[in-house]
C-alpha positions in Angstrom: -14.1 6.6 5.7 -11.2 9.1 6.1 -8.0 8.7 4.1 -5.2 7.5 6.4 -1.5 7.7 5.6 -0.7 4.7 7.9 -3.2 2.5 6.1 -1.6 3.5 2.8 1.8 2.7 4.1 0.6 -0.7 5.3 -0.5 -1.5 1.8 2.6 0.0 0.1 5.3 -1.9 2.0 4.1 -5.4 1.3 3.3 -4.6 -2.3 6.8 -3.2 -2.9 8.6 -6.1 -1.1 6.5 -8.8 -2.8 6.7 -7.1 -6.2 10.4 -6.8 -5.9 10.7 -10.5 -4.9 8.7 -11.6 -8.0 10.7 -9.4 -10.3 14.0 -10.7 -8.8 12.8 -14.2 -9.3 12.0 -13.4 -13.0 15.5 -11.8 -13.4 17.6 -14.4 -11.7 15.4 -17.5 -11.6 16.8 -20.8 -12.8 15.2 -24.1 -13.4 11.5 -24.2 -12.8 11.4 -20.5 -12.0 12.7 -19.7 -15.5 9.8 -21.4 -17.0 7.4 -19.1 -15.2 9.3 -15.9 -15.9 6.4 -14.1 -17.7 4.0 -14.9 -14.8 6.6 -13.6 -12.3 7.0 -10.4 -14.2 3.2 -9.9 -14.5 2.6 -10.5 -10.8 5.6 -8.3 -9.8 4.6 -5.5 -12.0 1.0 -5.8 -10.8 2.0 -5.6 -7.1 4.3 -2.6 -7.7 1.4 -0.9 -9.6 -1.0 -1.7 -6.7 1.4 -0.2 -4.2 1.8 3.0 -6.3 -2.0 3.3 -6.8 -2.5 3.0 -3.1 -0.5 6.2 -2.6 -2.5 8.2 -5.1 -5.5 10.3 -4.5 -6.9 11.7 -1.4 -10.5 12.3 -0.7 -13.0 14.8 -2.0 -11.2 17.3 0.2 -8.0 17.0 -1.7 -6.2 14.5 0.5 -6.0 16.6 3.7 -6.2 14.6 6.9 -9.1 15.1 9.2 -8.4 16.0 12.7 -10.1 14.3 15.6 -11.0 16.5 18.5 -11.8 15.3 22.0 -15.3 15.9 23.1 -15.9 18.5 25.8 -15.3 17.3 29.3 -18.4 16.9 31.4 -18.7 19.5 34.1 -18.2 18.1 37.5 -20.6 19.3 40.2 -19.1 20.6 43.5 
């Protein structure tokens, strides 16, 4: 399957948003959220790491995108 920048972006955005939300909960959480601070930090860091890892690499061709060409048009008979 070809490497796709759009697909990587679809993975990156939710990972960053959710990771940031978990880290914010860990930083400013009160009450029951404060009891689970370690869990929130772990999940937040894991999501940020997953988003970052989704941006790495390319394919065996070095990450260049493949171009899709349209097949030749069939010749119409007169």
